Structures are given as structure tokens and as C-alpha cells.
N, C-alpha and C positions, 0 to 999 in steps of 0.2 A: 506495502500501500503503498504511495507518495505519502505527502505532508501537507496535500489541500486533500479536501474533501471538500463534496456537496453534500448537503443533508435537505433534502426535497418535504413537506410534512404534510399531516391534515389533519383535521381531524372531524369529525357527523353524530350530529343527534338527531335520533328519528324523530323528538322535540326537547325540548329547552325548558324545564331539565328534562328525560330520558333516555331512555337506550344508547349507550355512545358505544363510538369507535374513533379509533387515532390510526394513522399508516407513516411510515415514513421509509424512504428511501437513502442508503448511501451510495452514492457510487466518489471512484478514487480512483482513478486512469479505468483501464480496462475491471473494473472489480464492482460489482454494486455488493450490496445486503434488504432485501427486502423484509420489516420490520411491521408487524400492527399487533392489536389487541383489543377490547371492551371492554366495558363494563355497563350492568342491567340499569343502572341508572346516576344520570353526572349532568354537567351540562358540555356546550358548543365553547367555550372559553378554554375548560380542562380539558379536553381532550388535544384542543390546539396545542396547548403544552406541555400535553404528555408525549404527547407527536416528538416534538422538539427534545423533551426530556429525556424520550427513549433512543433517541437517535443518535445522542452525546453521551450515551449507558454506555453506548455500544464502542463508542469510540477507546482501546484499549491503548494505546498511546497517546503522550500528552504534548501539547507544543503542536498541534498542528494547524493550519491556517482552515481555516470551516466556515463556508459557505455556507445561509441555511436560508431554505428559499419560498417560504409561506401565505399564505394566502390569508393572513389572519393581523387585519389591524392592533388587536390590544396584544402577542406577541410579539412582533417585529413592531411595532412603536415607544412598544415600553421596555423591550431590551436597549434599542440602538436609540430614544433618545434621554436616556439613561434614567427612567422614573424608575424602573427595578431598585437601584444602591438608592438612590431615595428616600423607598417605600423599605430598603430591606435596615438604615438606617434610623426608621424610625420605631425600627422591630415590626415592622406589616400593620401598628396603631395607627388608626384612622381617629378623627373626632367624636364621630356616630360610632366606634365597635373596629373590628378588623378588616384588613384590604383581604377582598376574597384569594381566593387558591392562594394564601402563604403559605400553606402548604409546601407546593409543587414550584413557585419561586424560590421558596429558601433551601429545597433541593436542586434544582438549577442554578444557582449562582454557584455554586463551588466546578458548576460543570464547565460555564459560562468562560470561568478564570485558567479553563487548565488548558484552553485554548484559544487563538487570537479569530475570533467569532465576527462574523458581519454578515448583518440582516439585506434582504431583498425582497421585499413584499412583493406578491404579484397577483392579478386581480382571480377570483374564482372563476370555472365554470367558464371560461375563458379562449379552452381547446389548449392550454397547455401540459403539453403528453404529460410528463411527470407528476404537477399537480392535478389529471384527472386519470395517470393511474393510482395515488396518493387519498383519491377520495374512492375510489373505485375499493382497496382495501380495507378501507375504515368504512365504510358505508357496508362492507360484508362483514366484517369483526363484529359493528354492531347488534348485527343478527344472526349471530352465532347463539346457536343456543346455553344456558347456564352460567352466564357469562356470571364472573363475582362482582362484590361490592364495591364502589370508589369507595375505601372509606376514609378519606378528605371529603366523601357530599355526603356518604350516608350510613346510619351505623347497618350490624348486622340483621336489624329487623324491617329497614328499610326505612327507619326518618332522618331526616336531613341529619346529617352534626352541624352543629354552632357551636361558637368558642365566641364566650364574652356577648355573648346574645346575637352576634351577628352570624351572618352565613356565611361559609365560607367557600 
């Protein structure tokens, strides 16, 4: 694997919240790896974040130049504009509770620091081949039987998880 990697990602939810899936396609030179998974009840933003998180987790060597291509403004802007670093400095607290998805952002930050990351936003469902593939994989993953609980979103009984009274 070369020191340059492109990570294409997408997330999908049948309803929001609802059954969700995520997908990542890693490409380095002639090498490709597809990853996907899903949860029985989650949100689209959580799936978009999970796709990036799982894609970066799959990279074993530190110090790679990683271009992440996503159709999620939530993900791309939060990282490229540095918002997530400000949220982390405030320990993900807001005046009215906790920042949404702080569990996933907390896991993602160390992975972002392991590499030189460039974020690229693309329009979803616009014919971009890798984005279309990731969408297909994410939609397929959300439709699998016996999906696990997204423990950052719901407990095992199916109730939504809150922290400090705010939905994560």
C-alpha cells in the first residue's frame, strides 16, 4: 500500500432515525477494500460518521496522506473547518446539553491525528461512481437481518440513549 489513500464514504437510513447502514471504500494504488455495516436504529449523521471512522480504523500504518470523499456536509465541514476541535476543547458540551454524536467524534479525533487528512465534499446521488457504490453498500447493510443496536444511540431495549438529558 502506498502512503496515499483515498477513502470514499456514505451512510444511509431508511428513516431518520431508523435502520441505518454505512460503507467505506479504501483505495491505495491498485488496492481496494470495501467495508460496510449497519444498525437496527440510528441516524443518518451517525452512519456518515461511522463510515469515516471505520474506514480510518482499517488503516494500520500511521502517517498516511488520506483524502476522505463524502457527500455529508456535516462530516466534511465539521472536520475541514475545525469545528470538531472546538467541540472537543469544550468536552462536547453545549449550553443546552451535549453535542450530538460526541461518542463518535471522540473516537474519530485520534484517528484523524494519525494521518494527514484532506476532506472533500461531493454532491450525493450525482453519478459519482464510488459514492454510488458506497450508497449501494450502505443501503444493503441497513437491510440485513438481525442488525445490532447502535449503543451510542439506543440501549439494548430499544430506548434512545441520552447523556445529560440531551440525545447523543
